[in-house]
The first five atom37 places (N, CA, C, CB, O) and aatype in JSON, in Angstrom:
{
  "aatype": [20, 20, 20, 20, 20, 20, 20, 20, 20, 20, 20, 20, 20, 20, 20, 20, 20, 20, 20, 20, 20, 20, 20, 20, 20, 20, 20, 20, 20, 20, 20, 20, 20, 20, 20, 20, 20, 20, 20, 20, 20, 20, 20, 20, 20, 20, 20, 20, 20, 20, 20, 20, 20, 20, 20, 20, 20, 20, 20, 20, 20, 20, 20, 20, 20, 20, 20, 20, 20, 20, 20, 20, 20, 20, 20, 20, 20, 20, 20, 20, 20, 20, 20, 20, 20, 20, 20, 20, 20, 20, 20, 20, 20, 20, 20, 20, 20, 20, 20, 20, 20, 20, 20, 20, 20, 20, 20, 20, 20, 20, 20],
  "atom_mask": [
    [1, 1, 1, 1, 1],
    [1, 1, 1, 1, 1],
    [1, 1, 1, 1, 1],
    [1, 1, 1, 1, 1],
    [1, 1, 1, 1, 1],
    [1, 1, 1, 1, 1],
    [1, 1, 1, 1, 1],
    [1, 1, 1, 1, 1],
    [1, 1, 1, 1, 1],
    [1, 1, 1, 1, 1],
    [1, 1, 1, 1, 1],
    [1, 1, 1, 1, 1],
    [1, 1, 1, 1, 1],
    [1, 1, 1, 1, 1],
    [1, 1, 1, 1, 1],
    [1, 1, 1, 1, 1],
    [1, 1, 1, 1, 1],
    [1, 1, 1, 1, 1],
    [1, 1, 1, 1, 1],
    [1, 1, 1, 1, 1],
    [1, 1, 1, 1, 1],
    [1, 1, 1, 1, 1],
    [1, 1, 1, 1, 1],
    [1, 1, 1, 1, 1],
    [1, 1, 1, 1, 1],
    [1, 1, 1, 1, 1],
    [1, 1, 1, 1, 1],
    [1, 1, 1, 1, 1],
    [1, 1, 1, 1, 1],
    [1, 1, 1, 1, 1],
    [1, 1, 1, 1, 1],
    [1, 1, 1, 1, 1],
    [1, 1, 1, 1, 1],
    [1, 1, 1, 1, 1],
    [1, 1, 1, 1, 1],
    [1, 1, 1, 1, 1],
    [1, 1, 1, 1, 1],
    [1, 1, 1, 1, 1],
    [1, 1, 1, 1, 1],
    [1, 1, 1, 1, 1],
    [1, 1, 1, 1, 1],
    [1, 1, 1, 1, 1],
    [1, 1, 1, 1, 1],
    [1, 1, 1, 1, 1],
    [1, 1, 1, 1, 1],
    [1, 1, 1, 1, 1],
    [1, 1, 1, 1, 1],
    [1, 1, 1, 1, 1],
    [1, 1, 1, 1, 1],
    [1, 1, 1, 1, 1],
    [1, 1, 1, 1, 1],
    [1, 1, 1, 1, 1],
    [1, 1, 1, 1, 1],
    [1, 1, 1, 1, 1],
    [1, 1, 1, 1, 1],
    [1, 1, 1, 1, 1],
    [1, 1, 1, 1, 1],
    [1, 1, 1, 1, 1],
    [1, 1, 1, 1, 1],
    [1, 1, 1, 1, 1],
    [1, 1, 1, 1, 1],
    [1, 1, 1, 1, 1],
    [1, 1, 1, 1, 1],
    [1, 1, 1, 1, 1],
    [1, 1, 1, 1, 1],
    [1, 1, 1, 1, 1],
    [1, 1, 1, 1, 1],
    [1, 1, 1, 1, 1],
    [1, 1, 1, 1, 1],
    [1, 1, 1, 1, 1],
    [1, 1, 1, 1, 1],
    [1, 1, 1, 1, 1],
    [1, 1, 1, 1, 1],
    [1, 1, 1, 1, 1],
    [1, 1, 1, 1, 1],
    [1, 1, 1, 1, 1],
    [1, 1, 1, 1, 1],
    [1, 1, 1, 1, 1],
    [1, 1, 1, 1, 1],
    [1, 1, 1, 1, 1],
    [1, 1, 1, 1, 1],
    [1, 1, 1, 1, 1],
    [1, 1, 1, 1, 1],
    [1, 1, 1, 1, 1],
    [1, 1, 1, 1, 1],
    [1, 1, 1, 1, 1],
    [1, 1, 1, 1, 1],
    [1, 1, 1, 1, 1],
    [1, 1, 1, 1, 1],
    [1, 1, 1, 1, 1],
    [1, 1, 1, 1, 1],
    [1, 1, 1, 1, 1],
    [1, 1, 1, 1, 1],
    [1, 1, 1, 1, 1],
    [1, 1, 1, 1, 1],
    [1, 1, 1, 1, 1],
    [1, 1, 1, 1, 1],
    [1, 1, 1, 1, 1],
    [1, 1, 1, 1, 1],
    [1, 1, 1, 1, 1],
    [1, 1, 1, 1, 1],
    [1, 1, 1, 1, 1],
    [1, 1, 1, 1, 1],
    [1, 1, 1, 1, 1],
    [1, 1, 1, 1, 1],
    [1, 1, 1, 1, 1],
    [1, 1, 1, 1, 1],
    [1, 1, 1, 1, 1],
    [1, 1, 1, 1, 1],
    [1, 1, 1, 1, 1],
    [1, 1, 1, 1, 1]
  ],
  "atom_positions": [
    [[-1.42, 7.28, -21.84], [-1.49, 8.53, -21.13], [-1.43, 8.26, -19.63], [-2.76, 9.31, -21.51], [-2.22, 7.46, -19.13]],
    [[-0.52, 8.9, -18.9], [-0.41, 8.67, -17.47], [-1.63, 9.22, -16.72], [0.87, 9.3, -16.93], [-2.22, 10.23, -17.11]],
    [[-1.97, 8.54, -15.64], [-3.09, 8.97, -14.8], [-2.52, 9.76, -13.61], [-3.93, 7.74, -14.3], [-1.45, 9.44, -13.1]],
    [[-3.23, 10.77, -13.2], [-2.78, 11.59, -12.06], [-2.88, 10.8, -10.77], [-3.62, 12.89, -11.96], [-3.87, 10.11, -10.52]],
    [[-1.85, 10.89, -9.95], [-1.84, 10.19, -8.67], [-2.58, 11.04, -7.64], [-0.4, 9.9, -8.21], [-2.39, 12.26, -7.57]],
    [[-3.42, 10.4, -6.86], [-4.14, 11.1, -5.8], [-3.19, 11.42, -4.66], [-5.34, 10.26, -5.3], [-2.21, 10.72, -4.44]],
    [[-3.5, 12.46, -3.95], [-2.7, 12.85, -2.79], [-3.46, 12.4, -1.53], [-2.43, 14.4, -2.76], [-4.38, 13.07, -1.08]],
    [[-3.04, 11.25, -0.99], [-3.67, 10.7, 0.21], [-2.59, 10.56, 1.27], [-4.37, 9.32, -0.08], [-1.57, 9.92, 1.04]],
    [[-2.82, 11.17, 2.43], [-1.88, 11.06, 3.55], [-2.68, 11.03, 4.84], [-0.84, 12.23, 3.54], [-3.56, 11.86, 5.06]],
    [[-2.36, 10.07, 5.71], [-3.08, 9.89, 6.97], [-2.07, 9.68, 8.09], [-4.08, 8.7, 6.88], [-1.12, 8.91, 7.94]],
    [[-2.29, 10.36, 9.21], [-1.48, 10.15, 10.41], [-2.28, 9.28, 11.38], [-1.08, 11.51, 11.08], [-3.48, 9.48, 11.56]],
    [[-1.61, 8.32, 11.99], [-2.28, 7.4, 12.92], [-1.3, 6.96, 14.0], [-2.86, 6.18, 12.16], [-0.09, 7.13, 13.85]],
    [[-1.81, 6.39, 15.06], [-0.97, 5.82, 16.12], [-1.34, 4.35, 16.28], [-1.14, 6.6, 17.47], [-2.5, 4.02, 16.5]],
    [[-0.34, 3.49, 16.16], [-0.53, 2.05, 16.32], [0.56, 1.55, 17.26], [-0.48, 1.31, 14.93], [1.75, 1.75, 17.0]],
    [[0.14, 0.91, 18.33], [1.07, 0.36, 19.34], [2.11, 1.4, 19.79], [1.8, -0.88, 18.77], [3.3, 1.11, 19.83]],
    [[1.65, 2.59, 20.12], [2.48, 3.69, 20.61], [3.46, 4.25, 19.57], [3.25, 3.24, 21.81], [4.34, 5.02, 19.93]],
    [[3.32, 3.87, 18.32], [4.13, 4.45, 17.25], [3.27, 5.44, 16.47], [4.7, 3.33, 16.29], [2.19, 5.09, 15.98]],
    [[3.75, 6.68, 16.37], [3.06, 7.67, 15.53], [3.52, 7.45, 14.1], [3.35, 9.14, 16.02], [4.69, 7.65, 13.78]],
    [[2.58, 7.05, 13.24], [2.91, 6.7, 11.86], [2.19, 7.62, 10.89], [2.54, 5.24, 11.59], [1.12, 8.15, 11.18]],
    [[2.8, 7.79, 9.73], [2.2, 8.53, 8.63], [2.22, 7.6, 7.43], [2.96, 9.88, 8.34], [3.27, 7.06, 7.07]],
    [[1.06, 7.41, 6.81], [1.03, 6.61, 5.58], [0.45, 7.43, 4.45], [0.22, 5.31, 5.78], [-0.41, 8.29, 4.66]],
    [[0.95, 7.14, 3.24], [0.44, 7.84, 2.07], [0.44, 6.92, 0.86], [1.29, 9.09, 1.77], [1.07, 5.86, 0.86]],
    [[-0.29, 7.33, -0.15], [-0.35, 6.58, -1.4], [0.99, 6.72, -2.11], [-1.53, 7.06, -2.3], [1.38, 7.82, -2.5]],
    [[1.67, 5.61, -2.27], [2.98, 5.63, -2.93], [2.84, 5.46, -4.44], [3.89, 4.53, -2.36], [3.53, 6.1, -5.22]],
    [[1.91, 4.56, -4.84], [1.76, 4.26, -6.26], [0.32, 3.84, -6.56], [2.75, 3.16, -6.7], [-0.27, 3.07, -5.81]],
    [[-0.23, 4.36, -7.65], [-1.51, 3.88, -8.17], [-1.24, 2.58, -8.93], [-2.21, 4.96, -9.09], [-0.09, 2.25, -9.22]],
    [[-2.3, 1.85, -9.25], [-2.15, 0.66, -10.08], [-1.54, 1.07, -11.4], [-3.51, -0.06, -10.29], [-1.92, 2.09, -11.99]],
    [[-0.57, 0.27, -11.89], [0.11, 0.64, -13.12], [0.56, -0.59, -13.9], [1.31, 1.53, -12.82], [0.7, -1.68, -13.35]],
    [[0.77, -0.38, -15.18], [1.27, -1.43, -16.07], [2.75, -1.19, -16.29], [0.49, -1.45, -17.43], [3.16, -0.11, -16.7]],
    [[3.56, -2.22, -16.01], [5.0, -2.11, -16.25], [5.39, -3.14, -17.3], [5.82, -2.33, -14.93], [4.74, -4.18, -17.43]],
    [[6.44, -2.86, -18.04], [6.86, -3.8, -19.08], [7.51, -5.04, -18.47], [7.84, -3.12, -20.05], [7.38, -6.13, -19.03]],
    [[8.18, -4.9, -17.36], [8.89, -6.04, -16.76], [7.97, -6.96, -15.95], [10.0, -5.53, -15.87], [8.11, -8.18, -16.0]],
    [[7.03, -6.38, -15.2], [6.24, -7.17, -14.27], [4.75, -7.25, -14.63], [6.38, -6.62, -12.9], [4.0, -7.93, -13.93]],
    [[4.32, -6.59, -15.66], [2.9, -6.56, -15.97], [2.19, -5.59, -15.05], [2.28, -7.97, -15.87], [2.75, -4.56, -14.66]],
    [[0.94, -5.91, -14.68], [0.18, -5.02, -13.81], [0.64, -5.13, -12.37], [-1.31, -5.34, -13.9], [0.83, -6.22, -11.84]],
    [[0.83, -3.98, -11.73], [1.17, -3.89, -10.31], [0.06, -3.1, -9.64], [2.58, -3.22, -10.08], [-0.42, -2.1, -10.17]],
    [[-0.35, -3.56, -8.46], [-1.43, -2.91, -7.74], [-0.97, -1.67, -6.99], [-2.06, -3.87, -6.77], [0.18, -1.24, -7.1]],
    [[-1.88, -1.1, -6.25], [-1.62, 0.08, -5.42], [-0.55, -0.26, -4.38], [-2.93, 0.57, -4.73], [-0.45, -1.4, -3.93]],
    [[0.25, 0.74, -4.01], [1.24, 0.58, -2.94], [1.07, 1.73, -1.95], [2.69, 0.54, -3.52], [0.87, 2.89, -2.33]],
    [[1.15, 1.4, -0.66], [1.06, 2.38, 0.41], [2.42, 2.44, 1.11], [-0.09, 2.02, 1.43], [3.01, 1.41, 1.42]],
    [[2.91, 3.65, 1.36], [4.18, 3.87, 2.05], [3.88, 4.29, 3.49], [5.05, 4.94, 1.32], [3.11, 5.22, 3.72]],
    [[4.51, 3.61, 4.46], [4.29, 3.9, 5.87], [5.64, 4.24, 6.49], [3.61, 2.69, 6.61], [6.63, 3.55, 6.27]],
    [[5.66, 5.33, 7.29], [6.89, 5.7, 7.98], [6.56, 6.22, 9.37], [7.69, 6.77, 7.18], [5.43, 6.64, 9.64]],
    [[7.55, 6.2, 10.25], [7.41, 6.74, 11.6], [7.44, 8.26, 11.49], [8.53, 6.21, 12.56], [8.23, 8.81, 10.72]],
    [[6.59, 8.94, 12.26], [6.46, 10.4, 12.14], [7.75, 11.13, 12.51], [5.34, 10.89, 13.03], [8.11, 12.1, 11.85]],
    [[8.45, 10.67, 13.54], [9.68, 11.35, 13.96], [10.89, 10.43, 13.75], [9.6, 11.79, 15.43], [10.82, 9.24, 14.02]],
    [[11.97, 11.01, 13.27], [13.21, 10.28, 13.13], [13.25, 9.4, 11.89], [13.44, 9.43, 14.35], [12.26, 9.26, 11.17]],
    [[14.42, 8.84, 11.68], [14.62, 7.95, 10.54], [14.55, 6.53, 11.06], [15.99, 8.24, 9.82], [15.41, 6.1, 11.84]],
    [[13.55, 5.8, 10.64], [13.35, 4.43, 11.06], [13.03, 3.58, 9.85], [12.22, 4.33, 12.11], [12.93, 4.08, 8.73]],
    [[12.86, 2.29, 10.09], [12.55, 1.36, 9.01], [11.16, 1.65, 8.45], [12.64, -0.11, 9.52], [10.19, 1.77, 9.19]],
    [[11.08, 1.76, 7.14], [9.82, 2.07, 6.46], [9.12, 0.8, 6.03], [10.07, 2.99, 5.25], [9.72, -0.28, 5.98]],
    [[7.85, 0.93, 5.7], [7.02, -0.19, 5.27], [6.35, 0.17, 3.95], [5.97, -0.56, 6.35], [5.86, 1.29, 3.78]],
    [[6.31, -0.78, 3.03], [5.54, -0.65, 1.8], [4.51, -1.77, 1.77], [6.47, -0.7, 0.54], [4.87, -2.95, 1.78]],
    [[3.25, -1.4, 1.72], [2.16, -2.36, 1.57], [1.88, -2.48, 0.08], [0.88, -1.93, 2.38], [1.5, -1.5, -0.56]],
    [[2.06, -3.66, -0.47], [1.84, -3.91, -1.9], [0.52, -4.67, -2.05], [3.02, -4.73, -2.53], [0.34, -5.74, -1.47]],
    [[-0.4, -4.11, -2.82], [-1.72, -4.7, -3.03], [-1.81, -5.34, -4.41], [-2.81, -3.63, -2.87], [-1.08, -4.94, -5.33]],
    [[-2.68, -6.32, -4.57], [-2.84, -6.96, -5.89], [-3.56, -6.01, -6.86], [-3.63, -8.29, -5.77], [-4.31, -5.14, -6.43]],
    [[-3.32, -6.19, -8.16], [-4.03, -5.36, -9.14], [-5.52, -5.72, -9.17], [-3.4, -5.52, -10.54], [-5.9, -6.86, -8.89]],
    [[-6.34, -4.75, -9.53], [-7.78, -4.96, -9.64], [-8.07, -5.48, -11.03], [-8.57, -3.64, -9.35], [-7.61, -4.93, -12.03]],
    [[-8.85, -6.54, -11.08], [-9.27, -7.09, -12.37], [-10.73, -6.72, -12.6], [-9.07, -8.64, -12.43], [-11.57, -6.89, -11.72]],
    [[-11.02, -6.22, -13.79], [-12.4, -5.9, -14.13], [-12.95, -7.03, -14.98], [-12.49, -4.53, -14.88], [-12.24, -7.63, -15.78]],
    [[-14.22, -7.31, -14.81], [-14.84, -8.4, -15.56], [-15.92, -7.84, -16.47], [-15.42, -9.46, -14.61], [-16.82, -7.14, -16.03]],
    [[-15.8, -8.18, -17.73], [-16.8, -7.79, -18.71], [-17.36, -9.07, -19.32], [-16.2, -6.84, -19.81], [-16.8, -10.15, -19.13]],
    [[-18.43, -8.94, -20.02], [-19.06, -10.12, -20.61], [-18.05, -10.84, -21.52], [-20.33, -9.72, -21.41], [-17.55, -10.26, -22.49]],
    [[-17.78, -12.09, -21.2], [-16.91, -12.9, -22.05], [-15.43, -12.84, -21.74], [-17.1, -12.5, -23.43], [-14.66, -13.63, -22.28]],
    [[-15.0, -11.92, -20.87], [-13.56, -11.87, -20.58], [-13.3, -11.23, -19.21], [-12.82, -11.08, -21.68], [-14.13, -10.49, -18.68]],
    [[-12.14, -11.55, -18.66], [-11.67, -10.91, -17.44], [-10.36, -10.23, -17.82], [-11.49, -11.93, -16.24], [-9.49, -10.86, -18.43]],
    [[-10.21, -8.98, -17.45], [-8.97, -8.29, -17.79], [-8.57, -7.36, -16.67], [-9.14, -7.5, -19.1], [-9.37, -7.01, -15.8]],
    [[-7.32, -6.98, -16.69], [-6.8, -6.02, -15.74], [-6.74, -4.68, -16.46], [-5.4, -6.44, -15.18], [-6.3, -4.61, -17.61]],
    [[-7.19, -3.64, -15.79], [-7.21, -2.33, -16.4], [-6.94, -1.31, -15.3], [-8.58, -2.05, -17.12], [-6.99, -1.65, -14.11]],
    [[-6.66, -0.08, -15.66], [-6.43, 0.95, -14.66], [-7.75, 1.26, -13.95], [-5.84, 2.23, -15.3], [-8.73, 1.65, -14.58]],
    [[-7.76, 1.08, -12.62], [-8.93, 1.36, -11.81], [-8.46, 2.1, -10.57], [-9.71, 0.05, -11.43], [-7.55, 1.64, -9.88]],
    [[-9.07, 3.24, -10.27], [-8.75, 3.93, -9.01], [-9.48, 3.22, -7.89], [-9.14, 5.45, -9.06], [-10.71, 3.19, -7.86]],
    [[-8.72, 2.64, -6.99], [-9.3, 1.87, -5.9], [-9.69, 2.78, -4.75], [-8.32, 0.8, -5.42], [-9.03, 3.8, -4.5]],
    [[-10.76, 2.43, -4.06], [-11.08, 3.11, -2.81], [-10.09, 2.65, -1.77], [-12.56, 2.82, -2.36], [-9.76, 1.46, -1.7]],
    [[-9.61, 3.57, -0.96], [-8.64, 3.23, 0.08], [-9.26, 3.59, 1.42], [-7.28, 3.98, -0.12], [-9.51, 4.75, 1.71]],
    [[-9.5, 2.57, 2.23], [-10.13, 2.73, 3.54], [-9.03, 2.84, 4.61], [-11.09, 1.54, 3.84], [-8.25, 1.91, 4.77]],
    [[-8.98, 3.96, 5.34], [-7.96, 4.09, 6.4], [-8.03, 2.96, 7.44], [-8.12, 5.42, 7.11], [-6.99, 2.52, 7.94]],
    [[-9.23, 2.48, 7.76], [-9.35, 1.39, 8.74], [-8.72, 0.11, 8.22], [-10.83, 1.14, 9.08], [-8.06, -0.61, 8.97]],
    [[-8.92, -0.19, 6.92], [-8.31, -1.39, 6.35], [-6.79, -1.26, 6.27], [-8.88, -1.66, 4.95], [-6.07, -2.22, 6.54]],
    [[-6.31, -0.09, 5.9], [-4.86, 0.12, 5.82], [-4.24, -0.06, 7.2], [-4.53, 1.54, 5.25], [-3.18, -0.67, 7.33]],
    [[-4.89, 0.47, 8.25], [-4.37, 0.29, 9.6], [-4.36, -1.18, 9.99], [-5.22, 1.08, 10.61], [-3.41, -1.63, 10.64]],
    [[-5.37, -1.94, 9.61], [-5.38, -3.38, 9.88], [-4.23, -4.07, 9.14], [-6.73, -4.0, 9.47], [-3.63, -5.0, 9.67]],
    [[-3.94, -3.64, 7.92], [-2.84, -4.22, 7.16], [-1.49, -3.85, 7.76], [-2.92, -3.77, 5.7], [-0.55, -4.65, 7.71]],
    [[-1.38, -2.65, 8.32], [-0.14, -2.26, 9.01], [0.07, -3.17, 10.21], [-0.2, -0.76, 9.45], [1.19, -3.62, 10.46]],
    [[-0.99, -3.44, 10.97], [-0.89, -4.35, 12.12], [-0.46, -5.76, 11.68], [-2.23, -4.43, 12.87], [0.35, -6.4, 12.34]],
    [[-1.01, -6.23, 10.56], [-0.6, -7.54, 10.04], [0.86, -7.55, 9.64], [-1.48, -7.95, 8.85], [1.55, -8.55, 9.84]],
    [[1.34, -6.45, 9.06], [2.76, -6.36, 8.69], [3.63, -6.37, 9.94], [3.03, -5.07, 7.86], [4.72, -6.95, 9.93]],
    [[3.16, -5.75, 11.01], [3.92, -5.78, 12.27], [3.97, -7.2, 12.83], [3.28, -4.81, 13.31], [5.0, -7.63, 13.35]],
    [[2.87, -7.93, 12.72], [2.86, -9.34, 13.15], [3.78, -10.19, 12.29], [1.44, -9.9, 13.09], [4.34, -11.18, 12.77]],
    [[3.95, -9.8, 11.02], [4.8, -10.55, 10.1], [6.28, -10.2, 10.22], [4.35, -10.3, 8.68], [7.12, -10.8, 9.55]],
    [[6.61, -9.22, 11.09], [8.03, -8.93, 11.31], [8.47, -7.5, 11.14], [8.8, -9.74, 10.42], [9.63, -7.19, 11.42]],
    [[7.6, -6.6, 10.7], [8.02, -5.2, 10.55], [8.04, -4.55, 11.92], [7.08, -4.43, 9.59], [7.03, -4.54, 12.63]],
    [[9.19, -3.99, 12.29], [9.34, -3.27, 13.55], [9.6, -1.81, 13.22], [10.49, -3.87, 14.43], [10.69, -1.48, 12.75]],
    [[8.61, -0.92, 13.44], [8.8, 0.48, 13.07], [9.89, 1.18, 13.88], [7.5, 1.21, 13.24], [10.37, 2.23, 13.47]],
    [[10.28, 0.63, 15.02], [11.32, 1.23, 15.83], [12.72, 0.85, 15.41], [11.13, 0.87, 17.25], [13.69, 1.43, 15.89]],
    [[12.85, -0.14, 14.52], [14.18, -0.6, 14.1], [14.68, 0.22, 12.91], [14.14, -2.09, 13.73], [13.96, 1.07, 12.38]],
    [[15.89, -0.04, 12.53], [16.48, 0.6, 11.36], [16.77, -0.47, 10.33], [17.78, 1.39, 11.73], [16.82, -1.65, 10.66]],
    [[16.95, -0.06, 9.11], [17.27, -1.02, 8.06], [16.54, -0.7, 6.78], [16.93, -2.43, 8.5], [15.86, 0.32, 6.66]],
    [[16.7, -1.61, 5.81], [16.06, -1.37, 4.52], [14.55, -1.5, 4.66], [16.59, -2.36, 3.46], [14.06, -2.15, 5.59]],
    [[13.79, -0.89, 3.75], [12.33, -0.93, 3.84], [11.79, -2.36, 3.83], [11.72, -0.14, 2.69], [12.34, -3.24, 3.17]],
    [[10.73, -2.56, 4.58], [10.05, -3.85, 4.68], [8.9, -3.82, 3.69], [9.54, -4.13, 6.15], [8.06, -2.92, 3.73]],
    [[8.84, -4.8, 2.79], [7.77, -4.89, 1.8], [6.84, -6.01, 2.23], [8.33, -5.13, 0.36], [7.26, -7.16, 2.38]],
    [[5.57, -5.67, 2.41], [4.56, -6.64, 2.82], [3.49, -6.73, 1.74], [3.93, -6.26, 4.2], [2.83, -5.74, 1.42]],
    [[3.33, -7.92, 1.19], [2.34, -8.13, 0.14], [1.01, -8.51, 0.77], [2.8, -9.23, -0.86], [0.9, -9.54, 1.44]],
    [[0.02, -7.68, 0.56], [-1.31, -7.88, 1.14], [-2.15, -8.65, 0.13], [-1.99, -6.51, 1.52], [-2.08, -8.39, -1.07]],
    [[-2.94, -9.61, 0.61], [-3.72, -10.45, -0.31], [-5.13, -9.93, -0.57], [-3.81, -11.82, 0.24], [-5.88, -10.56, -1.31]],
    [[-5.5, -8.79, 0.02], [-6.8, -8.2, -0.24], [-6.64, -6.73, -0.61], [-7.71, -8.35, 0.98], [-5.57, -6.16, -0.44]],
    [[-7.69, -6.14, -1.12], [-7.65, -4.76, -1.58], [-7.76, -3.78, -0.39], [-8.78, -4.5, -2.59], [-8.28, -4.15, 0.66]],
    [[-7.27, -2.54, -0.56], [-7.28, -1.58, 0.55], [-8.62, -0.9, 0.78], [-6.26, -0.53, 0.32], [-8.75, -0.11, 1.71]],
    [[-9.62, -1.19, -0.02], [-10.89, -0.46, 0.09], [-12.02, -1.22, 0.67], [-11.3, 0.01, -1.21], [-13.12, -0.68, 0.8]]
  ]
}
């Protein structure tokens, strides 16, 4: 049974760029890749510019005797997402440029 996606959208300004980020994907199970974590979509507020996708690792739940991955709604902290956007900019994402979307894999959770 599919889970309802939350509607999260935040406007922020980072390095003189007015950006809007929203929840692109909840954690999900795919047949090709297994579990995929939450994804955040970031775009410049005005005009068509290069977009950013922050890809997060899936959440693993631990129960007595086993560790498994399951559907978990993660807390999403706007301050952490902004820090991850800054890290993506340091890694090469230029919000003022044009081109295909930049995918940045984050090694920590957004919450």
